[in-house]
C-alpha positions, 0 to 999 in steps of 0.5 A: 948426364945420361938419364937413368933408363928406369925414369921416363922421358915425360909424365903426362898427368893431364888435368889430374895432377892429384890423382893417386895411381900405382905409379907412385909405388916404386916397386910397382913401377919396376914390376910393370916395366920389367913385365913389359920388357920380358913380354916384348923379348918373347916377341923378339922385340927390344925397347929403346931408352925412350919411354913416356908415361900417361897417368889418369884416375882410370889408367896408367899408360907407358909408351915404349919406343922400340929399337927400330922406331915403332912403339908399343903401349903398356896399360894398367887398369884399376881393379874395377876395370881389370877385365879389360886385359882379358876382354881385349884378348877375347875380342881379338879372337872373336872379332879380329880386324875390329880391335887391337890384338894384344902382345900380352895380357896379365888378367890377374893384374889387369895389365895389357901390352898392345901394339901401336894401332896407327892413326887415331881417328881424332887426327883424321878429323883434325885434317878434315874438320868440315866433313861429318861423313867421316864418322859414318864408316867407323860407326857402321863398322862398330855396329857390325862388330857389336852385332857379331858379338851378340852370341858372346855376350854371356862369355864377355860378362864372365870375363868380368865386364859389368852387366847392365842388360836392358832389363836390369838397368833399373837395378843398376840405376838404384845401386848408383843412386844409393851409393852416390855421395854427390847427389843432393836430397833434391837430386835424389827426389827428382831421380826417384820420381823419374824411375817409373819412366825409366822402367817403362823405357827399359821394357819398351827397348827390350821388346824391340828385339835387339839382343844385348851385346858389348857397349864400349860406353865411351866411343869418342874420336880418340878411342878409334884407330884408322890403320888404313883408308876405310878401315877402323879398329876400336880400343880402350874398353875400360868403360865397357858394359854388357848392355843394349848395343845402341847405348854406344851411339850416345857419345859419338852422336854428341861429339858430332853434333857439337862439332857439326851441328845437330843436322848431321845426326840423321845421316850418322844414325842411319849409318850406325843402324845399317848393320842392324837392318833385316830380320823383319826390323823396320826403320821406324822401329830401329830409330825408336830403339836408338832414341830410347837407348840414347836416353838410357845410356846415361845409366851405364855412363854413370856406372863407369865412373866408379871404376877409378883407382882408389883415391879418386872416388870423389871425382868419380862420384861427381861425374856419375851424379852428373850423368844420372841427372841427365835422366831428368833433363831429357837430353837425347843423343838422337 
């Protein structure tokens, strides 16, 4: 019996078998798939029968194989990260070559249709498992992109990207602590006792003179493509913030340290900081700023866990609490 083309060949739910997403709504599925097909047709592209679905509490993805063998991706974001569609289009205009250029976006519904980006960086690392230098160039290119985006920080925030600017982080911290349903009374006491130090660190970091920019906030090895040797593009902006750019170093630094050992961090730190040199900045000052951001980035990471589809609030609150509690464990990214 031939499979109905309205049904996917596979559905990947990962570790989130109970996650409730719009996929469960038959009308929504038909609407989303119809939109993707119409937008492909506008580009002269036609999907084959083969397609697959990936469901997570923070996104719905369709992988659509095209006639001819290429593939495209449909992505639907929850309401709290629906900004990703418009942000992707804006980044393609402002920093072309650093990001994917969407084939189509629906900013009202938080839908994006994206081309395949090539090899994922994680696959490259799997082939070269013992070379931490592989991280240096993507970090350098990512930092250069962040610096280029500084003049557009206000524009990015107007697209709906959450603001977590350096001087506003104490207020973000207060909101997350107040709204959390996963923190114990003891946790709240410890966090509130740490707040004055948080305020001091924010003030010191703001005084370092690096303006706020776009923070990916979850820059791991499966959020980058390597479309060609020496070139990297960055994607999956649903956790993004307008914040101190150095907060982005937290996630890749931890991944690299876990894989290769902490001795690799000075090289990766210097690669990331290279595009930020000049304008009278000293190496010591940049390293100090990076260390401060590595501690403060936990606030932004906590906030991003609130951007899930309705029905996944409990999981998000638990993860947000875990990130907040890092503020009182003094784990550093750098």
